[in-house]
N, C-alpha and C positions, 0 to 999 in steps of 0.2 A: 574352755568354758568352765565356770565355777559351778559347784553343786548348789542346789536350792537349799536355803536355810529357812526354817519355819520359826516364826516368832508370834508372841502375843502382840497386840497393838502397843501395849505399854513398853515391851522390850524393844520393838522397832523404833518407837519414838525416842527412847533413851539412846539407842545407837545413833540415830540421826542427829540428836542434840550434841553428842560427843564429837561426831564428825564435823558438825558446824563449828564447834568450839576450836577444834584443831585447825580448821581453815581460817577462821576469823581472828583468833587470838594467838595461837601457837605459831602459825606460819609467819605472820608479820613480826612476831617477837624474834624468831630465828633470823629473819632477814635483817632486822636491826642489829643483831649481834654480829652478823657478817659485815655489815657496813661499818660498825664501830671498830671491828678488828682490822678491816681494810685501811681505815684511817690511821692506824698505828704504824704504817710503813711497810718495809720489805716483807712480802707475802711468803717468800721461800723459807723464812726463819720465824714465822709467826704462828705459834702454837694455838693462840686464841682463834685465829682464822681457820686453821685446820679443824679444830674442835667444833666450831660453829658450822662449817661445811659438812662435817660428819653428822652433826645433829640434824641439819637440814635434810640430808639424804635419808636418815632413819625416819624422820617425820613424814617426808613425802611417800616413803614406802608404806608407812602405817595408814596414811590417808588413802592411798591407792587400794590397799587391802580392804579397808572399811567401805570404800565406794563400791568395790566388787561385791561385797556381802550385801549391801543395801540394794544394789541393782538386781540381785537374784533372790531377794527376800520375799517371802510370802507370809501373809498374816493368816493365822488360823482362826476360824470362827468357832469360838469355844462352845457356842450353843449347839453346834452340830457334831460334837465329839461323842462317839459311841462309848458308853460306860460299861459295856459288857466285857471288854478286854482292855488291857493296858496299851495306851497309845501316847504319842507326844501330847503334852498338856494334861495328861491324866494325873489326878492326885491319888496316890496309891498308899494304902496302909498295909504294912507287911509285918510279919512276926518272924524273928530269927528262931529257927527250930532249935538251935543249940542252947541258947540262953533264955529263950521265951520273951526276949525284949521286943517291944513293938515300936515301929518307926513309921513316919509318914513323909513321903517325898512327892514332889511334883516333877514330872519328866519334862524337860525343856530342851531347846537347842543348845549346842555347845557354847554359843555366845552369851546365852542368858543364865548359864549354870552359876549357882551361888549356894554353897553348902550351908552358910549361915542362915539363909532364907529357906533351907530345905528344898532347894531346886537342884536336881541332878541332871546331867546331860544324858540324852538318849544314846550317845555314843560311848559313855562310860561303861565299864564292865557290868555294874549293877543295872544301869539303864538298859543295856542290851539284853541282859538276862531277864528283865521284867517285861519287855515289850511282847505283846501278844498273849500274855498270860491272863487267865480269868480268875475270879474269886474262887478260892479253894485250891488253886494250882500251887505247886511248889517249884520255885526257880532254883536250880543248882548253878551257882555262879563261881567261876574260878577267880579268886582274888589272890594277891601276893601272900596272904596269911594261910591260904589253903582253899578248901571248898566251903562256900557259904550257902546255906539252904534257907531260903526265905519263902514263907507261905503268904500268898496274897489274901488279905482279910477283907479289904474294901477298895472299890474303885469309884472315884467321883470326879467332879470338875472343880 
């Protein structure tokens, strides 16, 4: 049984759209590649056929994984998030104690993480370190560069 993944409605809709695209566009495309390669003759020495079959296997594996995630997905009602401590979907403003730099992140599921959009996974080292903290708390997080100390300045939605 797969773990439950928590999403915003937007994130789950995006995942479902990608899954739909894989099923309706990519899958028929790979099937056509296999048919085209099969038409070229001897399958035992047909590299195009082998490549297309491998692509099909990888695509089917990705589709199965995404279907599993969607089947166990739960949408979080953002209006019911407790802003007294850091939770999934919290927008957290933190200050690096070492260099006084302030940053703002939204904690999301691993599938929705996107650093360019300032969305970090709750399962990342920083995400794990911030979970459960309250305004004024200092999170000490082990990162590859050493120990990172972040002070929680604000928590919002």
